[in-house]
C-alpha positions as CSV (number, residue, x, y, z in Angstrom):
1,X,2.9,0.3,-50.6
2,X,0.7,-2.8,-50.0
3,X,2.1,-5.6,-47.9
4,X,2.2,-8.0,-50.9
5,X,3.2,-5.3,-53.4
6,X,0.0,-6.1,-55.3
7,X,-3.0,-3.8,-55.7
8,X,-6.3,-4.5,-57.5
9,X,-8.5,-2.7,-59.9
10,X,-11.8,-4.0,-61.3
11,X,-12.4,-3.2,-65.0
12,X,-15.3,-3.9,-67.4
13,X,-14.1,-6.9,-69.3
14,X,-14.9,-5.4,-72.7
15,X,-13.0,-2.2,-72.0
16,X,-10.1,-4.2,-70.7
17,X,-10.0,-6.4,-73.8
18,X,-10.1,-3.3,-76.1
19,X,-7.4,-1.4,-74.2
20,X,-5.2,-4.4,-73.4
21,X,-3.9,-4.1,-77.0
22,X,-2.6,-0.6,-76.3
23,X,0.5,0.3,-74.4
24,X,-1.5,1.5,-71.4
25,X,-4.9,1.2,-69.7
26,X,-7.0,4.3,-68.9
27,X,-10.0,3.7,-66.7
28,X,-12.9,6.1,-67.2
29,X,-12.2,7.6,-63.8
30,X,-8.8,8.8,-65.1
31,X,-10.7,11.3,-67.3
32,X,-13.4,12.1,-64.8
33,X,-11.6,12.1,-61.5
34,X,-7.9,12.3,-62.5
35,X,-6.9,8.8,-61.2
36,X,-7.6,5.1,-61.4
37,X,-9.2,3.6,-58.3
38,X,-7.5,0.6,-56.7
39,X,-7.4,-1.3,-53.5
40,X,-4.9,-3.6,-51.7
41,X,-7.7,-5.4,-49.8
42,X,-9.3,-8.3,-51.7
43,X,-12.3,-8.5,-49.4
44,X,-13.0,-4.8,-49.7
45,X,-12.8,-5.2,-53.5
46,X,-15.8,-7.5,-53.4
47,X,-17.7,-5.3,-51.0
48,X,-17.1,-2.2,-53.2
49,X,-18.1,-4.1,-56.3
50,X,-21.4,-5.2,-54.7
51,X,-22.1,-1.7,-53.4
52,X,-21.4,0.3,-56.5
53,X,-21.4,-2.1,-59.6
54,X,-23.9,-4.9,-58.9
55,X,-26.7,-3.3,-61.0
56,X,-24.4,-2.7,-64.0
57,X,-24.8,-5.2,-66.8
58,X,-21.1,-5.4,-67.7
59,X,-19.0,-8.4,-66.9
60,X,-15.8,-7.5,-65.0
61,X,-12.2,-8.6,-64.5
62,X,-9.8,-7.9,-61.7
63,X,-6.3,-6.5,-62.6
64,X,-3.6,-7.7,-60.2
65,X,-1.0,-4.9,-60.4
66,X,2.5,-4.9,-59.1
67,X,2.6,-1.5,-57.5
68,X,6.4,-1.0,-57.8
69,X,6.2,-1.6,-61.6
70,X,3.6,1.2,-62.2
71,X,5.2,4.1,-64.0
72,X,2.6,6.7,-63.1
73,X,2.4,8.3,-59.7
74,X,0.6,6.1,-57.0
75,X,-0.8,8.0,-54.0
76,X,-2.3,6.3,-51.0
77,X,-5.2,8.5,-50.0
78,X,-7.8,8.3,-47.2
79,X,-11.4,7.5,-48.1
80,X,-13.9,6.7,-45.4
81,X,-11.1,6.1,-42.8
82,X,-9.1,3.7,-45.1
83,X,-6.2,4.2,-47.4
84,X,-6.6,3.4,-51.1
85,X,-4.0,3.4,-53.8
86,X,-4.9,5.8,-56.7
87,X,-2.9,5.7,-59.9
88,X,-2.5,9.2,-61.3
89,X,-2.0,8.5,-65.0
90,X,-2.4,5.7,-67.5
91,X,-1.5,2.2,-66.2
92,X,1.4,0.6,-68.1
93,X,0.4,-2.9,-69.0
94,X,3.7,-4.5,-67.9
95,X,2.7,-3.7,-64.3
96,X,-0.4,-6.0,-64.7
97,X,0.7,-9.4,-63.3
98,X,-2.6,-11.3,-63.7
99,X,-6.1,-10.7,-65.0
100,X,-8.8,-12.7,-63.1
101,X,-12.5,-13.1,-64.0
102,X,-14.8,-11.5,-61.4
103,X,-17.6,-14.0,-61.0
104,X,-21.2,-13.2,-60.1
105,X,-23.9,-15.4,-58.6
106,X,-27.5,-15.9,-60.0
107,X,-28.5,-12.6,-58.3
108,X,-25.7,-10.7,-60.0
109,X,-23.7,-10.3,-56.7
110,X,-20.0,-10.4,-57.1
111,X,-18.3,-13.4,-55.5
112,X,-14.8,-13.7,-54.3
113,X,-12.8,-15.0,-57.3
114,X,-10.3,-17.9,-57.2
115,X,-7.1,-16.1,-56.5
């Protein structure tokens, strides 16, 4: 479990808006990889966003998720020498504590949001 109990997931804003009216959220990686990617490290979230999502045209939001409220299995798994929380199932919406806009600068780089 993270030190704060909160883990983070970035989601395309349009997809989040569509699914936020359902009982649960299913990221595209749940179907393709079997889990929803998350991190407990805010700084790392910005780095990952800029490394993998900077060229995508979508606007994004950050889901701030209370790990202990997640009803699906959460496994902390090693990736490149770090542990990342992966949610193995749909994310129940009552575990989402906050949704924050993920701002970009004029060059489409993700910037740290106001937490």
